[in-house]
C-alpha positions as CSV (number, residue, x, y, z in Angstrom):
1,M,-22.6,32.1,-60.2
2,A,-23.1,29.1,-58.7
3,T,-20.9,27.3,-56.6
4,S,-19.3,24.3,-57.6
5,Y,-17.3,21.4,-56.3
6,N,-14.1,21.3,-58.5
7,K,-13.8,25.3,-58.3
8,D,-14.8,26.4,-54.5
9,I,-15.1,23.1,-52.4
10,L,-12.0,21.0,-53.2
11,P,-9.7,23.8,-52.3
12,L,-11.5,23.9,-48.6
13,F,-9.9,20.4,-48.3
14,R,-6.5,20.2,-46.8
15,P,-4.5,17.1,-48.0
16,Q,-4.4,16.1,-44.5
17,D,-8.1,15.5,-45.1
18,V,-8.3,14.0,-47.9
19,Q,-5.4,11.3,-46.9
20,C,-7.5,11.0,-43.4
21,M,-10.8,10.2,-45.1
22,S,-9.9,8.5,-47.8
23,R,-9.0,5.9,-45.3
24,A,-12.4,5.7,-44.6
25,R,-13.3,5.5,-48.1
26,V,-14.5,8.9,-48.3
27,L,-12.7,10.2,-51.5
28,L,-12.9,14.3,-50.6
29,D,-10.8,14.5,-53.7
30,Q,-12.5,12.8,-56.6
31,A,-15.2,15.1,-57.7
32,Q,-16.5,12.0,-59.7
33,W,-17.2,10.2,-56.0
34,M,-18.5,13.4,-54.4
35,L,-21.3,14.0,-57.0
36,D,-22.1,10.8,-57.4
37,P,-26.3,10.7,-57.7
38,A,-27.1,7.8,-55.9
39,G,-28.8,7.6,-52.7
40,D,-28.2,4.9,-50.2
41,V,-30.7,4.0,-46.8
42,R,-30.1,7.1,-45.2
43,F,-30.0,9.7,-48.3
44,A,-32.6,9.7,-50.7
45,D,-29.7,11.0,-53.4
46,H,-26.2,12.3,-53.2
47,A,-25.4,10.6,-50.5
48,N,-21.7,10.6,-50.3
49,A,-22.2,14.5,-50.3
50,R,-24.7,14.9,-48.0
51,L,-22.7,12.6,-45.8
52,V,-19.4,14.7,-46.1
53,G,-21.9,18.0,-45.2
54,E,-23.6,16.2,-42.4
55,K,-20.2,15.5,-40.8
56,L,-19.3,19.1,-41.5
57,A,-22.1,20.3,-40.2
58,D,-22.0,18.5,-36.9
59,K,-18.4,19.3,-36.2
60,S,-17.2,15.8,-36.6
61,M,-15.0,16.3,-39.3
62,P,-12.5,17.6,-40.0
63,P,-10.8,15.0,-37.0
64,D,-8.4,17.9,-35.9
65,G,-11.2,21.0,-35.7
66,P,-14.6,21.5,-37.3
67,W,-14.5,23.9,-40.4
68,P,-15.4,27.8,-39.8
69,A,-18.9,28.4,-40.2
70,D,-18.3,30.2,-43.6
71,H,-17.0,27.2,-45.3
72,I,-19.8,25.2,-44.0
73,A,-22.3,27.7,-45.9
74,L,-20.6,27.6,-48.7
75,Y,-20.9,23.9,-48.5
76,L,-24.5,23.7,-47.9
77,D,-25.2,26.1,-50.0
78,W,-23.1,23.8,-53.1
79,M,-25.5,21.3,-51.9
80,A,-28.7,23.3,-52.0
81,G,-27.4,24.3,-55.5
82,G,-27.5,21.2,-57.3
83,F,-23.9,19.6,-56.2
84,A,-22.5,21.4,-59.3
85,A,-19.3,20.1,-60.8
C-alpha cells in the first residue's frame, strides 16, 4: 500500500513542529499546502513538500533534533511514490 500524507506522514509531525514551522509559513498540518504540485525556483514540482524533505534529510528540521532515519526514509518514500494524499 502506498505511503500517504494524511495517514503516514502527518502523524510524524509533533504539535510543536507544526507550530514552529507555521511561523515560517510552512504549513505542515495542511495537506493541501503540502501536496501543492506547484514548483518554484529550486524545485520543478511539489516545492513545499520537497523543501520540507530537504530540511528533514539534511537534519536541520525539526529544530530540536533530527528525525530518526526510518521517519526520514518514510518521508522520502512518500515523495518518490508520488505525493499521495
